C-alpha positions as a Markdown table, in Angstrom:
| # | Residue | x | y | z |
|---|---|---|---|---|
| 1 | Met | -6.3 | -94.9 | 160.8 |
| 2 | Ser | -8.1 | -97.5 | 157.3 |
| 3 | Ile | -8.4 | -94.6 | 154.5 |
| 4 | Leu | -5.2 | -93.8 | 156.9 |
| 5 | Arg | -3.6 | -97.2 | 155.7 |
| 6 | Lys | -5.2 | -97.4 | 151.8 |
| 7 | Ile | -3.8 | -93.8 | 150.7 |
| 8 | Val | -0.3 | -94.5 | 152.2 |
| 9 | Thr | -0.8 | -98.1 | 150.4 |
| 10 | Ala | -2.1 | -96.3 | 147.4 |
| 11 | Ile | 1.4 | -93.6 | 147.8 |
| 12 | Arg | 3.6 | -96.0 | 148.0 |
| 13 | Gly | 2.4 | -98.1 | 145.0 |
| 14 | Gly | 2.5 | -95.2 | 142.5 |
| 15 | Ala | 6.2 | -94.7 | 143.6 |
| 16 | Arg | 6.5 | -98.2 | 142.9 |
| 17 | Glu | 4.5 | -98.0 | 139.6 |
| 18 | Val | 7.4 | -94.4 | 138.9 |
| 19 | Gly | 10.3 | -96.6 | 140.3 |
| 20 | Glu | 9.0 | -99.2 | 137.7 |
| 21 | Ala | 8.6 | -96.8 | 135.0 |
| 22 | Ile | 12.0 | -94.9 | 135.3 |
| 23 | Val | 14.5 | -98.3 | 135.1 |
| 24 | Asp | 12.5 | -99.4 | 131.9 |
| 25 | Gln | 12.9 | -96.4 | 130.4 |
| 26 | Asn | 17.0 | -96.8 | 131.8 |
| 27 | Ser | 17.3 | -100.7 | 130.8 |
| 28 | Val | 19.1 | -100.8 | 129.4 |
| 29 | Arg | 21.7 | -98.3 | 130.6 |
| 30 | Ile | 21.2 | -100.3 | 134.0 |
| 31 | Phe | 22.0 | -103.5 | 132.3 |
| 32 | Glu | 25.1 | -101.6 | 130.6 |
| 33 | Gln | 26.1 | -100.4 | 134.6 |
| 34 | Glu | 25.5 | -104.0 | 135.9 |
| 35 | Ile | 28.4 | -105.0 | 133.3 |
| 36 | Lys | 30.7 | -102.9 | 133.9 |
| 37 | Asp | 30.4 | -103.4 | 138.2 |
| 38 | Ala | 30.2 | -106.9 | 137.7 |
| 39 | Gln | 33.7 | -105.9 | 135.2 |
| 40 | Asn | 35.5 | -103.9 | 138.1 |
| 41 | Gln | 34.8 | -106.8 | 140.8 |
| 42 | Leu | 36.4 | -108.8 | 138.5 |
| 43 | Asp | 39.3 | -106.4 | 137.9 |
| 44 | Lys | 39.7 | -106.6 | 141.6 |
| 45 | Ala | 39.2 | -110.2 | 142.0 |
| 46 | Lys | 42.4 | -110.8 | 140.2 |
| 47 | Met | 44.0 | -108.2 | 142.3 |
| 48 | Asp | 42.8 | -110.1 | 144.7 |
| 49 | Leu | 44.3 | -113.0 | 142.9 |
| 50 | Thr | 48.2 | -111.7 | 142.5 |
| 51 | Glu | 48.6 | -111.0 | 146.6 |
| 52 | Val | 47.2 | -114.6 | 147.4 |
| 53 | Met | 49.7 | -116.7 | 145.0 |
| 54 | Ala | 51.9 | -113.3 | 146.1 |
| 55 | Lys | 52.0 | -115.2 | 149.7 |
| 56 | Glu | 51.8 | -118.3 | 148.4 |
| 57 | Met | 55.8 | -118.3 | 146.8 |
| 58 | Gln | 56.9 | -116.9 | 150.5 |
| 59 | Ala | 55.2 | -119.2 | 151.9 |
| 60 | Ser | 57.3 | -122.2 | 149.7 |
| 61 | Arg | 60.3 | -119.8 | 150.2 |
| 62 | Lys | 60.2 | -119.8 | 153.6 |
| 63 | Ile | 59.2 | -123.6 | 153.8 |
| 64 | Glu | 63.1 | -124.5 | 151.4 |
| 65 | Gly | 64.5 | -121.7 | 154.1 |
| 66 | Leu | 63.6 | -124.0 | 157.5 |
| 67 | Gln | 63.4 | -127.3 | 155.2 |
| 68 | Glu | 67.7 | -126.5 | 155.2 |
| 69 | Asp | 68.1 | -125.0 | 158.1 |
| 70 | Ile | 67.0 | -128.3 | 159.5 |
| 71 | Val | 69.0 | -130.3 | 157.5 |
| 72 | Lys | 72.0 | -127.6 | 158.6 |
| 73 | His | 70.5 | -127.7 | 162.6 |
| 74 | Glu | 70.8 | -131.8 | 162.1 |
| 75 | Gly | 74.6 | -131.6 | 161.4 |
| 76 | Tyr | 74.5 | -129.4 | 164.1 |
| 77 | Ala | 73.1 | -132.0 | 166.6 |
| 78 | Ser | 75.5 | -135.0 | 165.0 |
| 79 | Gln | 78.5 | -133.8 | 165.5 |
| 80 | Ala | 77.5 | -132.6 | 169.2 |
| 81 | Leu | 77.0 | -135.9 | 169.7 |
| 82 | Asp | 80.3 | -137.3 | 168.1 |
| 83 | Lys | 81.8 | -134.7 | 171.1 |
| 84 | Gln | 79.3 | -136.5 | 173.6 |
| 85 | Asp | 78.1 | -133.0 | 174.0 |
| 86 | Glu | 74.6 | -134.3 | 175.1 |
| 87 | Ala | 73.1 | -130.9 | 176.6 |
| 88 | Leu | 74.2 | -129.0 | 173.3 |
| 89 | Ala | 72.6 | -131.2 | 171.2 |
| 90 | Leu | 69.4 | -131.6 | 173.1 |
| 91 | Glu | 69.6 | -128.0 | 173.3 |
| 92 | Val | 69.9 | -128.0 | 168.9 |
| 93 | Ala | 67.3 | -130.3 | 169.0 |
| 94 | Gln | 64.6 | -128.5 | 170.5 |
| 95 | Lys | 65.9 | -125.7 | 168.2 |
| 96 | Ile | 65.2 | -128.7 | 165.7 |
| 97 | Ala | 61.8 | -129.2 | 167.0 |
| 98 | Asp | 60.9 | -125.6 | 166.7 |
| 99 | Leu | 61.8 | -125.1 | 163.1 |
| 100 | Gln | 59.9 | -128.5 | 162.7 |
| 101 | Gly | 56.6 | -126.8 | 164.2 |
| 102 | Glu | 56.9 | -123.4 | 161.9 |
| 103 | Leu | 57.3 | -125.8 | 158.4 |
| 104 | Glu | 54.6 | -127.6 | 159.7 |
| 105 | Ile | 52.5 | -124.1 | 159.7 |
| 106 | Gln | 54.2 | -122.9 | 156.7 |
| 107 | Lys | 52.7 | -125.5 | 154.9 |
| 108 | Lys | 49.2 | -125.8 | 155.8 |
| 109 | Ala | 49.9 | -121.9 | 154.9 |
| 110 | Gln | 51.2 | -122.4 | 152.0 |
| 111 | Gln | 48.0 | -124.8 | 151.4 |
| 112 | Ser | 45.4 | -123.1 | 152.6 |
| 113 | Phe | 47.0 | -120.4 | 149.8 |
| 114 | Ser | 47.6 | -122.7 | 146.7 |
| 115 | Ala | 43.4 | -123.8 | 147.4 |
| 116 | His | 42.8 | -120.2 | 148.1 |
| 117 | Ala | 44.3 | -119.0 | 144.5 |
| 118 | Glu | 42.4 | -122.3 | 142.7 |
| 119 | Arg | 39.5 | -121.2 | 143.5 |
| 120 | Leu | 39.8 | -117.8 | 142.9 |
| 121 | Lys | 41.1 | -118.9 | 140.0 |
| 122 | Ala | 37.4 | -120.9 | 138.8 |
| 123 | Met | 35.7 | -118.3 | 140.1 |
| 124 | Ile | 37.2 | -115.4 | 137.8 |
| 125 | Lys | 37.6 | -117.4 | 135.1 |
| 126 | Lys | 33.9 | -118.3 | 135.3 |
| 127 | Thr | 33.1 | -114.3 | 135.7 |
| 128 | Thr | 35.0 | -113.5 | 132.6 |
| 129 | Lys | 33.0 | -115.5 | 130.7 |
| 130 | Ala | 29.7 | -115.0 | 132.2 |
| 131 | Val | 30.9 | -110.7 | 131.6 |
| 132 | Thr | 31.8 | -111.7 | 127.9 |
| 133 | Asp | 28.6 | -112.9 | 127.7 |
| 134 | Leu | 27.3 | -110.7 | 129.0 |
| 135 | Glu | 28.8 | -107.9 | 126.8 |
| 136 | Arg | 27.3 | -109.7 | 123.9 |
| 137 | Glu | 23.9 | -110.2 | 124.7 |
| 138 | Leu | 25.2 | -105.7 | 125.4 |
| 139 | Val | 25.9 | -105.2 | 122.0 |
| 140 | Met | 22.4 | -107.3 | 120.6 |
| 141 | Val | 20.4 | -105.2 | 123.2 |
| 142 | Lys | 21.4 | -101.7 | 122.2 |
| 143 | Thr | 21.2 | -102.9 | 118.6 |
| 144 | Thr | 17.9 | -104.2 | 118.4 |
| 145 | Glu | 16.7 | -101.5 | 120.6 |
| 146 | Ser | 18.0 | -98.6 | 118.0 |
| 147 | Val | 16.1 | -100.3 | 115.4 |
| 148 | Gln | 12.9 | -100.4 | 117.0 |
| 149 | Lys | 13.1 | -96.7 | 117.9 |
| 150 | Ala | 14.2 | -96.2 | 114.2 |
| 151 | Thr | 10.5 | -98.2 | 113.5 |
| 152 | Thr | 9.3 | -96.6 | 116.0 |
| 153 | Ala | 9.4 | -93.8 | 114.5 |
| 154 | Ile | 9.3 | -94.2 | 111.1 |
| 155 | Thr | 5.5 | -95.5 | 112.0 |
| 156 | Asn | 4.7 | -92.7 | 114.4 |
| 157 | Asn | 6.3 | -90.3 | 111.3 |
| 158 | Tyr | 3.7 | -92.1 | 108.1 |
| 159 | Ala | 0.9 | -91.9 | 111.1 |
| 160 | Ser | 0.7 | -88.6 | 112.2 |
| 161 | Gly | 2.2 | -87.9 | 108.1 |
| 162 | Ser | -0.7 | -90.0 | 106.2 |
| 163 | Ser | -3.1 | -86.8 | 106.0 |
| 164 | Arg | 0.4 | -84.5 | 104.8 |
| 165 | Leu | 0.9 | -87.5 | 102.7 |
| 166 | Leu | -2.9 | -87.4 | 101.0 |
| 167 | Thr | -2.7 | -83.5 | 100.4 |
| 168 | Ala | 1.1 | -84.4 | 99.2 |
| 169 | Lys | -0.7 | -86.4 | 96.9 |
| 170 | Glu | -3.2 | -83.9 | 95.3 |
| 171 | Ser | -0.5 | -81.7 | 94.8 |
| 172 | Leu | 1.3 | -83.9 | 92.6 |
| 173 | Asp | -2.1 | -84.4 | 90.7 |
| 174 | Arg | -2.9 | -80.8 | 89.8 |
| 175 | Ile | 0.8 | -80.3 | 89.4 |
| 176 | Lys | 0.5 | -83.3 | 86.3 |
| 177 | Glu | -2.7 | -81.6 | 85.2 |
| 178 | Arg | -1.5 | -78.3 | 84.9 |
| 179 | Gln | 1.7 | -79.8 | 83.3 |
| 180 | Thr | -0.1 | -81.6 | 80.7 |
| 181 | His | -2.4 | -79.2 | 80.3 |
| 182 | Leu | -0.1 | -76.7 | 78.9 |
| 183 | Glu | 1.5 | -79.0 | 77.2 |
| 184 | Asp | -2.4 | -79.7 | 74.9 |
| 185 | Arg | -2.0 | -75.9 | 74.7 |
| 186 | Leu | 1.5 | -75.6 | 73.1 |
| 187 | Ala | 0.7 | -78.7 | 70.6 |
| 188 | Ala | -2.2 | -76.9 | 69.8 |
| 189 | Gly | -0.3 | -73.6 | 69.2 |
| 190 | Glu | 1.9 | -75.1 | 67.3 |
| 191 | Val | -0.9 | -76.7 | 65.1 |
| 192 | Leu | -2.9 | -72.9 | 64.5 |
| 193 | Glu | 0.3 | -71.9 | 63.7 |
| 194 | Gly | 1.0 | -74.2 | 60.7 |
| 195 | Glu | -2.2 | -73.6 | 60.0 |
| 196 | Phe | -2.8 | -70.1 | 59.7 |
| 197 | Ser | 1.0 | -70.0 | 57.8 |
| 198 | Gly | 0.4 | -71.9 | 55.2 |
| 199 | Gln | 3.3 | -74.6 | 56.1 |
| 200 | Asp | 0.4 | -76.8 | 57.0 |
| 201 | Leu | -0.9 | -76.4 | 53.0 |
| 202 | Asp | 2.9 | -76.7 | 51.5 |
| 203 | Gln | 2.9 | -80.4 | 53.7 |
| 204 | Lys | 0.4 | -81.3 | 52.7 |
| 205 | Leu | 0.8 | -80.4 | 48.7 |
| 206 | Lys | 4.6 | -82.4 | 49.1 |
| 207 | Asp | 3.2 | -85.4 | 50.1 |
| 208 | Ala | 0.8 | -85.9 | 48.0 |
| 209 | Gly | 3.6 | -85.1 | 45.5 |
| 210 | Ile | 1.7 | -81.9 | 43.4 |
| 211 | Val | 4.6 | -79.5 | 45.0 |
| 212 | Glu | 7.6 | -80.9 | 44.2 |
| 213 | Asp | 9.7 | -81.1 | 47.6 |
| 214 | Asp | 13.2 | -79.2 | 48.0 |
| 215 | Asn | 15.2 | -81.5 | 48.7 |
| 216 | Lys | 14.4 | -83.0 | 44.8 |
| 217 | Ala | 18.0 | -81.4 | 43.7 |
| 218 | Lys | 19.5 | -83.6 | 46.6 |
| 219 | Asp | 18.3 | -86.3 | 45.6 |
| 220 | Ile | 19.5 | -85.4 | 42.3 |
| 221 | Leu | 22.6 | -85.2 | 42.9 |
| 222 | Glu | 23.1 | -88.4 | 44.6 |
| 223 | Lys | 21.8 | -90.1 | 41.6 |
| 224 | Leu | 24.3 | -88.9 | 39.6 |
| 225 | Lys | 26.9 | -89.8 | 42.0 |
| 226 | Ala | 24.9 | -93.7 | 41.7 |
| 227 | Glu | 25.7 | -93.6 | 37.8 |
| 228 | Lys | 29.4 | -92.8 | 37.3 |
| 229 | Ala | 30.7 | -94.8 | 40.5 |
| 230 | Asn | 29.1 | -97.5 | 38.2 |
């Protein structure tokens, strides 16, 4: 029996861990939904507030009507007394008493609605600020989550691709080496071509002043132009 209980406890513990893992993986989504639920409750509270305020207005109108009726019936009672109809005056007085009783009920109702409306207003104002603060926090949390995911992806890619990066570096070095070798071969080919064609020797003779340069005629022409200008 003890072993069975431990197995059940272990299963419950595993289920709790799985549940916590699911919550952690979806924590931002859960947080966002909780804010939406709070906003929905806030919207419902605002609707309830309008209902309470409407009832307060109705009670205020009834109070005004009852006060007018009391004043009117007080006049009726006064007129009945003027005519020495005490029985009618007493009946009117009873009506006034009933109206005053109803007036007190409506005043208490109006005060209750007013106090409840003020409490709801304060709660709605406080809740609205809290929801606004949470929405601002949600933006920062989602931004941080995105940045962390991007950073994690870059880190993981770099770690898993470090060997590939080294291989790529080796390939780049081999390409540069091959290109440098090819440039050396081309340069060597140009040197050999000059030597075999005699061009290299001609250039050396020109540089030594032994063979006249092909551009000498141009030099003479430029000299003549200069003398003529003087």
